N, C-alpha and C positions, 0 to 999 in steps of 0.2 A: 397184439402189441398195443399197449395203452400209452397215451401221452398225458403227461401231468403239466398243467399251466399254473405258474406262480404269479401272483399279483402283489405288488408292494402297496401297503396301506399306510397312509400318513399317520404318524405317531401323534399322540395326544399333546406332547410337549411342543411339537412344531406348530400345531393348530392353535395353541394358547399364545405362543410367541407372535404368530401372524395377527391374531385378534388384538393383542396389546399394541402392536405397531400401527394397525389401522386406527385404533382409538387415539393413539398419540398424534397421528397425523390429522385427524378430525379436530382434536383439541388445538393443535397448532394453527390450523386454518381459521378456527373460530377466533383465537386470540389475535391473529394477524388481521382479520377483518375488523375487529374492534380497534386495533392500532391505526389502520388505514382510515377508518372512519373518523377517529379522533384527529388525525393529522389533516384530513380534508376539511373538517369543521374549523380547526384552528387556522388553516390557510385562508378560508373564506372570511373568517372574522378579521384577520389582519388586513386582507385586501380591502375590506369595507372600511376599516379605520383609516387606511392610507388614502382611499378616495375621498372620505369625508374631510380629512385634514387638508388634502390638496385642493379641494373645492373651496374651503374656507380661507386658505392661505393666499396671500397676495405679495408680489415683489415690492420691495421698499424703494421709494423715490425720495429724492431730496426735496425739502420744502421750498427752497429758494436757490437761485443761482450762486456760483462761487463768487462772483463780483458783487453780489448784494450783501451788505454787512448788517447783521441783526444781533440783538442781544440774546445769546443762546440761553442764559439762565432764565430770562423772562419767558422765552418760548417753552422751555421744559416745564416751567411752573403751570403755564396755561394748559399744556397737553396733559399733565398729570391731573389737573382738576377736571378736565374734560374726559378723562379715561380713554385717551387715545394712545395706542401702542407707538413707540418710537425707538429708534436706534441712532447711534452716533458713529459716523464713518471714521474709522481709525486713521485714514490717510489725510482727508480734507477737514475733518472736524465738523462736517455738516450734520444737521439734524434730519433724519430720514423717517418717513412714515409709510404705512402700507399704501400702495397705489390706489386702492379703492377708498381710502380715507383722506386722500390728498386734498380734494376740494373742501371737505368738511373741516379739515385742520386749518386751511388758509382762512376760511370764513370765520372760524372760531378765533383765530389770532387777530384778524382784522376787527372783530367785535370787541376784543379786549384792548384794542388800541396799540398793538404791536406794529411798529413801522420800521421800514428799512433806514439804517443809519447812513444814508448817502450824503455826501457833502452838498450843501445848498449851492445852487448855481445863480444865474442871472434872474431867476424867478423871484429873488429877493426885491427886485426893483418893482415888481407888480404890487407889492404891499403899499397900502395907503400911508402916506407920511403927513405929519402935521405942517401947519404953515410956518412954524418957527424952526424947522429943521435947518441946521447950518450946512454950509458947503463941505465942511470937514466930514460930517456924518454921511452925506451923499457920496463923497469920494470914498469913504471907508466901506460903505455898502457895495459900491461898484467894484472895489478891489476884492472884497470877500466873494462876490458873485463870480468874478473872473477866476479867482483861485478855485472855486468849486467847479466851474466848467472845465478847467484844465485837469483837475483831479478826476472828473468823470471820464474824460477822454483817455487819460492814462490807465484807468481801470479797464478799458477795452483790451489791453494786452493780456494774453492768456496767463502769464506767470504772476501777474500782480493781483493780489487779494484786496488791497486797500492802498489808498494813496492820499497824501496831503501836499499842498502847494502853498508856499509862502512867498509873496511878491514884495519887493522893496522898490517902489517907484518914486523917485524924487520929484518934488514939486517943480513945475516948469516956471521959469521967470523970463522977463524980458531982457535981462542982462546975460550976455554970453561971457562966461569965464574962460580962463585959460585951461584949467583942468575941470571940465564939465563932468558932473557925476552921472554915472551911467546906471540904469536900472539893473537889478539883479534878482535872482530867485533861488530858492532852496526847495527841493523835492524829496519827500520821505515816502518810500514805497515799502509796503509789507508784502513780502513774497509768500506764495503757497508753500506748504511743507515739501521739502525735497526739490523745489524749483530754484532757478537762478536766471539772471538776466545776461544775455550775451552782449558782446561789445557793440554790435550794430543796434541792439535794442536800447542800450543806454544812450548811444548817440542820437537815436531817433527821438528819445524823451527830451534831450537837451535842445535839439533843433526845434521840437514842437513848442517848447516853452519860450525859447528865444524868438521864434517866428511870430508868436502871439502878442508880444509886447514890443512896441515901436522903440527902436534904439537900443535893445538889449543885446549884448554880445554873447556868443556861446560860451565864452570863458567865465561869464558871470552866473552861470547856472550850475548848481551843485546837486547831485543825486546821491542820496544816502538810503541804505536798507535798514530793516528793523534791528539788525545786529550792530549798527554803527559803522558799517563799512562804506567808505567813500567810493561809490561805483564810478563816478565821473573823473577819478584821478588819472586814469589812463588817457583821458581826452585833452588834458591840459597841454600836452606837447603839440597837439594839432597835427599838421602835415608830417612832421618828423616821426610821430608815432606810427602813422599809417605806412610811411615808407619803411620803417624798421620791421613792421609786420609783413610787408611784401618781400623784403629781403630774406626774412626768416622762412617764409613759404618757398622762395626760390631755392634756398639752401636745402630745405627738406626734400623738395622734388629732385634736386641734383643727387643727394645721397641715396634716395630710393632708386633712381635710375642706375647709379653705379652698382648698387647691391643687386639689382635685378639682372644686369648684364654679367656680373661676376658669378651669380648663381647659375645662369644658363651655361656658362663656360665650364664650371666645376662639376655640375650634375652628371654629365656623361662619363667623367673620369673617376669621380669618387663615389657617386651614388647619392641619391636623395636622402637627406637626413644625417649624412656623415660629416658634415662640415657646417661652419657658421661664418658669415661674412658681416662685418661691421665697418662702416665708413663714416668718417668725420670730415666733411668738406669745409674748407676755408676759402671763401670767395671775396674778391676784391671789387667793390662797387665804386671805387674812386676814379677809375679810368672809363672813359666814354669814347667809343669808336663811332665816327660819323663819316659818311660818304656823301660828297656833294659834286654835282656836275653843273658847270655853268658854260654858257655860249656867249662868246664875245660879239658885240655888234648886234645888228638886226638880223633875225632869223630869215633865211632865204628858202623859198619853196623850190625844191629840186625837181619835182614831177607833179603833174596834175592829170587826173583821169576822170572823165565824165561819161556816163552811159544813160541813154534815154530810150525807152521802148514805147512805141505807139501801136495800138491795135484798133482796127475799124470793123464794124459789122459784128455779127454774133460769133461766139466761140464755136469751134467744130466740136459737135457732140454726136453721140450715136455709138454704134458698134465699131470697135477698132478693126480697120482693114476693109470696112464696107466702102 
């Protein structure tokens, strides 16, 4: 009895297909290697460029402070001639240069004679004057220096970009009239873009100017902004204006308190967001309640108590109970 063994041999078509697939895979790997190599080289070059630009770049800083007033056109001309890069802040309008060029830019501007346009103060009196200088000129220079000092002080307020002060000081005489003329002042403030002066700041400026001139009342000081708005108009009423503001604040607090209590009552019943409460309170400030207690005659002492403790020797110290 004989046994016949059959073995399957791979066909030539299957072997050809296998070889083609291997060649295709090798070509794909070679093409992917080239693509990965190109991507890696591109990434390294990009990283190198970013590092170089970052190392050479510098944040921009303002040349001068916001309260310092300079001629921007003159500054830009000097920076352009010196080939120093600059930017202009869109909010404050300040000229900004790279931080590493800040010192060079300031030195260059100083060499070209660019100076701050600050109002002159009492340093005007340090200048030498001739022998023929009249008293009128001396008084005018003193008044100009005093105006500059007041303007410099007002510039210390954050919202003020520039300020000018005009003083009207009458000449003093030996004759006292019935209607004596009082000194007055006018203040013009240039505010920063988007800034405004609060009521307390305007009142502070008025008190500053009136307190610097002897005999000047607060009603004689006017404060105007660059748009022509009379900022000191609300201060003319004096105490009545402050009382009306206080009454308005009390009314607002009362309305908020009533709305808060009504909301706490309605929230468990209706649910949050399902209702709206509005209150308009009318308060009467004409009535005043006053409680006063008075004692007729001389007060009499009903009882008197006195206690005195004396101790001699050293205090008892040590372990308790010993």
